[in-house]
Backbone as numpy.savetxt, mean C-alpha at the origin, in Angstrom:
# Nx Ny Nz CAx CAy CAz Cx Cy Cz
-22.70 23.98 32.83 -21.42 24.50 32.41 -20.34 23.42 32.45
-20.31 22.68 33.54 -19.31 21.62 33.70 -19.53 20.52 32.66
-20.81 20.23 32.34 -21.11 19.20 31.34 -20.59 19.63 29.97
-20.77 20.90 29.65 -20.28 21.41 28.36 -18.76 21.32 28.27
-18.09 21.64 29.35 -16.64 21.56 29.39 -16.16 20.12 29.21
-16.80 19.20 29.91 -16.44 17.78 29.78 -16.73 17.28 28.37
-17.83 17.70 27.80 -18.18 17.30 26.44 -17.14 17.82 25.45
-16.73 19.06 25.61 -15.70 19.63 24.72 -14.38 18.88 24.86
-14.00 18.57 26.10 -12.76 17.81 26.31 -12.84 16.43 25.67
-13.97 15.76 25.84 -14.16 14.43 25.27 -14.06 14.47 23.75
-14.76 15.43 23.14 -14.71 15.56 21.68 -13.29 15.88 21.22
-12.58 16.72 21.95 -11.20 17.05 21.60 -10.29 15.85 21.66
-10.46 15.04 22.69 -9.63 13.83 22.82 -9.93 12.85 21.70
-11.19 12.63 21.41 -11.57 11.71 20.33 -11.02 12.21 18.99
-11.15 13.49 18.74 -10.65 14.06 17.49 -9.13 13.93 17.40
-8.44 14.19 18.47 -6.97 14.09 18.47 -6.53 12.65 18.22
-7.21 11.71 18.83 -6.85 10.30 18.64 -7.12 9.85 17.21
-8.24 10.26 16.65 -8.55 9.83 15.29 -7.62 10.50 14.27
-7.20 11.74 14.52 -6.27 12.40 13.61 -4.92 11.71 13.61
-4.47 11.24 14.78 -3.21 10.52 14.86 -3.28 9.25 14.02
-4.37 8.53 14.12 -4.55 7.30 13.34 -4.62 7.65 11.85
-5.34 8.72 11.50 -5.45 9.13 10.09 -4.09 9.50 9.50
-3.21 10.09 10.30 -1.88 10.45 9.81 -1.01 9.23 9.57
-1.29 8.13 10.26 -0.52 6.91 10.07 -0.98 6.14 8.83
-2.21 6.34 8.40 -2.75 5.62 7.24 -2.18 6.25 5.98
-1.63 5.41 5.13 -1.07 5.88 3.86 -2.21 6.32 2.96
-2.13 7.51 2.36 -3.19 7.99 1.47 -3.42 7.01 0.30
-4.64 7.01 -0.20 -5.01 6.05 -1.24 -4.11 6.10 -2.46
-3.80 7.29 -2.95 -2.98 7.37 -4.16 -1.59 6.80 -3.93
-1.03 7.03 -2.76 0.27 6.45 -2.43 0.16 4.94 -2.23
-0.92 4.51 -1.61 -1.12 3.08 -1.36 -1.23 2.32 -2.69
-1.87 2.94 -3.67 -1.98 2.31 -4.99 -0.60 2.06 -5.58
0.25 3.06 -5.51 1.60 2.94 -6.07 2.42 1.91 -5.29
2.31 1.93 -3.98 3.07 0.98 -3.15 2.61 -0.44 -3.42
1.29 -0.65 -3.48 0.78 -1.99 -3.74 1.18 -2.46 -5.14
1.21 -1.56 -6.10 1.66 -1.90 -7.45 3.13 -2.36 -7.41
3.95 -1.62 -6.67 5.35 -1.99 -6.55 5.52 -3.32 -5.81
4.67 -3.58 -4.82 4.72 -4.86 -4.10 4.37 -6.01 -5.06
3.41 -5.78 -5.91 3.05 -6.82 -6.89 4.21 -7.05 -7.86
4.87 -6.00 -8.27 6.04 -6.14 -9.15 7.15 -6.90 -8.43
7.34 -6.63 -7.15 8.34 -7.35 -6.36 7.99 -8.84 -6.30
6.71 -9.15 -6.13 6.27 -10.55 -6.15 6.60 -11.21 -7.49
6.37 -10.48 -8.55 6.64 -11.01 -9.89 8.14 -11.30 -10.07
8.97 -10.39 -9.61 10.42 -10.59 -9.69 10.81 -11.82 -8.87
10.24 -11.95 -7.69 10.57 -13.08 -6.83 10.15 -14.41 -7.48
8.96 -14.45 -8.04 8.48 -15.68 -8.68 9.37 -16.06 -9.85
9.78 -15.09 -10.63 10.68 -15.37 -11.75 12.04 -15.85 -11.25
12.47 -15.31 -10.12 13.76 -15.72 -9.56 13.70 -17.16 -9.04
12.54 -17.58 -8.55 12.37 -18.94 -8.05 12.64 -19.99 -9.12
12.35 -19.65 -10.37 12.55 -20.59 -11.47 14.02 -20.96 -11.60
14.88 -20.00 -11.41 16.32 -20.26 -11.60 17.08 -20.45 -10.29
16.53 -19.96 -9.18 17.25 -20.02 -7.91 16.35 -20.65 -6.85
16.55 -21.94 -6.60 15.72 -22.62 -5.62 16.03 -22.20 -4.19
17.13 -21.52 -3.97 17.48 -21.02 -2.64 16.84 -19.67 -2.32
16.09 -19.11 -3.26 15.51 -17.78 -3.06 14.60 -17.74 -1.84
13.86 -18.82 -1.61 12.96 -18.85 -0.45 13.76 -18.87 0.84
14.74 -19.74 0.91 15.53 -19.83 2.14 16.37 -18.57 2.37
16.73 -17.88 1.29 17.47 -16.62 1.41 16.57 -15.43 1.70
15.27 -15.68 1.76 14.26 -14.65 2.03 14.35 -13.49 1.04
14.52 -13.84 -0.21 14.62 -12.82 -1.26 13.34 -11.99 -1.35
12.18 -12.61 -1.09 10.92 -11.87 -1.15 10.88 -10.78 -0.09
11.34 -11.09 1.10 11.37 -10.11 2.19 12.31 -8.96 1.83
13.44 -9.28 1.23 14.39 -8.25 0.82 13.77 -7.32 -0.22
13.01 -7.90 -1.15 12.36 -7.08 -2.17 11.30 -6.17 -1.55
10.52 -6.70 -0.60 9.51 -5.89 0.07 10.17 -4.75 0.85
11.26 -5.05 1.52 11.97 -4.02 2.27 12.49 -2.93 1.35
12.90 -3.32 0.15 13.34 -2.33 -0.84 12.18 -1.41 -1.23
11.01 -2.00 -1.44 9.83 -1.19 -1.78 9.52 -0.23 -0.65
9.55 -0.72 0.58 9.28 0.16 1.73 10.29 1.29 1.80
11.55 0.98 1.57 12.61 2.00 1.61 12.40 3.04 0.52
12.04 2.59 -0.69 11.81 3.52 -1.80 10.68 4.50 -1.46
9.64 3.99 -0.81 8.48 4.83 -0.49 8.58 5.48 0.89
9.71 5.29 1.55 9.98 5.90 2.85 8.91 5.58 3.89
8.55 4.29 3.95 7.62 3.80 4.96 8.26 2.58 5.61
7.61 2.06 6.64 8.08 0.81 7.23 6.98 -0.24 7.11
7.36 -1.46 7.43 6.44 -2.59 7.30 5.19 -2.38 8.15
5.35 -1.88 9.37 4.22 -1.70 10.28 3.21 -0.70 9.72
3.71 0.39 9.18 2.80 1.40 8.62 2.07 0.86 7.39
2.79 0.10 6.56 2.14 -0.48 5.39 1.02 -1.42 5.81
1.29 -2.34 6.72 0.28 -3.32 7.11 -0.85 -2.69 7.92
-0.56 -1.65 8.68 -1.62 -0.93 9.37 -2.57 -0.29 8.35
-1.98 0.31 7.32 -2.79 0.91 6.26 -3.55 -0.14 5.48
-2.87 -1.25 5.19 -3.52 -2.33 4.44 -4.73 -2.86 5.22
-4.57 -3.07 6.53 -5.71 -3.53 7.35 -6.83 -2.49 7.37
-6.46 -1.22 7.40 -7.46 -0.16 7.36 -8.29 -0.26 6.08
-7.61 -0.39 4.95 -8.32 -0.46 3.67 -9.11 -1.77 3.55
-8.61 -2.84 4.14 -9.38 -4.09 4.17 -10.68 -3.91 4.95
-10.62 -3.12 6.01 -11.81 -2.87 6.83 -12.77 -1.89 6.16
-12.33 -1.24 5.09 -13.16 -0.30 4.33 -13.20 -0.78 2.87
-14.07 -1.76 2.59 -14.06 -2.43 1.28 -14.23 -1.51 0.07
-14.99 -0.45 0.22 -15.18 0.46 -0.92 -13.87 1.17 -1.28
-13.11 1.55 -0.26 -11.82 2.18 -0.52 -10.84 1.18 -1.11
-10.84 -0.04 -0.57 -9.95 -1.08 -1.09 -10.30 -1.40 -2.54
-11.59 -1.44 -2.84 -12.02 -1.72 -4.21 -11.49 -0.65 -5.17
-11.53 0.59 -4.73 -11.02 1.68 -5.55 -9.51 1.52 -5.81
-8.78 1.12 -4.80 -7.34 0.89 -4.95 -7.09 -0.25 -5.93
-7.78 -1.36 -5.73 -7.60 -2.54 -6.58 -8.01 -2.23 -8.02
-9.10 -1.51 -8.19 -9.54 -1.14 -9.54 -8.50 -0.28 -10.24
-7.89 0.63 -9.50 -6.86 1.49 -10.07 -5.64 0.66 -10.50
-5.24 -0.28 -9.66 -4.11 -1.15 -9.99 -4.44 -2.00 -11.21
-5.66 -2.51 -11.26 -6.08 -3.32 -12.41 -6.06 -2.50 -13.70
-6.53 -1.27 -13.63 -6.51 -0.40 -14.81 -5.08 -0.14 -15.28
-4.20 0.11 -14.32 -2.79 0.35 -14.66 -2.19 -0.89 -15.31
-2.50 -2.04 -14.78 -2.00 -3.29 -15.35 -2.49 -3.49 -16.78
-3.77 -3.22 -16.99 -4.33 -3.35 -18.34 -3.69 -2.38 -19.32
-3.47 -1.14 -18.88 -2.81 -0.15 -19.75 -1.41 -0.61 -20.13
-0.66 -1.10 -19.15 0.70 -1.56 -19.43 0.71 -2.76 -20.37
-0.24 -3.66 -20.17 -0.32 -4.84 -21.03 -0.62 -4.43 -22.48
-1.55 -3.50 -22.65 -1.90 -3.02 -24.00 -0.70 -2.34 -24.64
-0.01 -1.50 -23.86 1.18 -0.82 -24.39 2.27 -1.81 -24.77
2.45 -2.82 -23.96 3.51 -3.81 -24.21 3.22 -4.58 -25.51
1.99 -4.98 -25.69 1.67 -5.79 -26.86 1.43 -4.98 -28.12
1.18 -3.69 -27.96 1.01 -2.84 -29.14 2.34 -2.25 -29.57
3.35 -2.39 -28.72 4.69 -1.86 -29.04 4.82 -0.38 -28.77
3.82 0.21 -28.16 3.85 1.64 -27.84 4.07 1.83 -26.36
4.80 2.83 -26.03 5.02 3.21 -24.63 4.55 4.64 -24.44
3.70 4.82 -23.43 3.29 6.20 -23.14 4.26 6.81 -22.17
4.27 8.11 -22.10 5.14 8.82 -21.18 4.56 8.71 -19.78
5.41 8.47 -18.76 4.92 8.32 -17.38 4.34 9.60 -16.83
């Protein structure tokens, strides 16, 4: 009887701890959008470097990333915790990257064909 009680408590503790971690991980669909926006922020920063050599010393890239985090109502720690989680799960990360790649290809085709689809 005591063993069963201890086993139930142990399973409950493990489940509670893993649920807390799962709640901190950004869902895949949201992570795809956030990573897409981070890539766009990188692109803006690189373009800014061409005309503004002080952009690095002014930490313009960090400001852009903080803007992305604010838009998505997350913080840097949660983003990087989620990013490390997906890095540790390569199949999930591959799915995210594939989705971003598909979105990029669609946008490129639309841009060069002169057509814009509705979001």
